[in-house]
N, C-alpha and C positions, 0 to 999 in steps of 0.2 A: 566563509567557502563554501557553496553549492554544486554539484554536480550529480546531473539529472539524465538516465533514457530511459527511451519508453521500446521500445518494440512491441507494437499494436497487432505483427503477425505473429509471434510467440506467445503473448499478451507479458508481458515482463517489462520489470520496472526494479535499475538499479538507481540508489540512492546516494548517493554521499554527502554530508554533512557534518561543519567545524559549530559543535554547539562552543555559545559564549561559558565560556571560563572551560573546557575540558581539552585535556592536551593532543587526544588524537580524533579525529574523523568519525564518526557512528556511520559504517556501511551496513545498508537494507537492500538485500535482497530478493523482489517478488518472484517468485517462478510462475505463477496462474494468479489470475484474476479474470472476474466476471461480474459484467453489468445487466442488475435485475431489475426487472420492473414489475411491482405485486403487488397489487390494491392498489395500484394509483400511490406508490408509494416508490422513490428511488433504492437500489440497491447496492450493496458491490458484494462481493462473495472472495474471498482470499484465499489459495492454496499454501502451498508449500511456499515459508518466508520464512529467511535465517536473518540475522541479524550481526554485531562482530559484538554485541554485550549481553551476554550469557541471562542476569536478568530481566533482559528484553524477549527472548527468544521463549520462554518461559511465561512471561504474559500474551504474549504472541498466540502461540501454542494452546495459553489453557480458555483466554476468551475473544481471541479473532478468527484464528486458522478453523475454515471450515464453516464460519455464522455470515449469514448473511446479515451487512451491518447497514441500517436505514443511513443516506447523504439527502443532505439538501437540494432542493431542486436545482438552483442559481451554480450549484456546484455538481450537481450529476451533468446538468448541462454543460460545463465546460470539461469536464472529464469525454462526454460523448465527445467531443472537438478532438481533446489529446490523443486522445486514448482510442 
C-alpha cells in the first residue's frame, strides 16, 4: 500500500508505504524541499525529514538533510511536473 501527499505550496511531502515483509507502514514526512539547477545538473535539497524508523532518521540526518543530491534529468522533469 502507498499513500502519497504532496503540497507544492508548502513544499512538503508525506509518504506512507507498506514494504514487503514489514509488519508496519514506513512513514516519511519531508517538511521542506528545493529543486535546484546547478552547473547543468538537477539537484534536490531536503530540509527537515522525519520517518517512523529511528535508524533511517539517523541516516537521513547524516547524509541527506541539507545536502544537494543530484537527480537524473528524466526524474527531474517528472518532479517539476508534480512538485
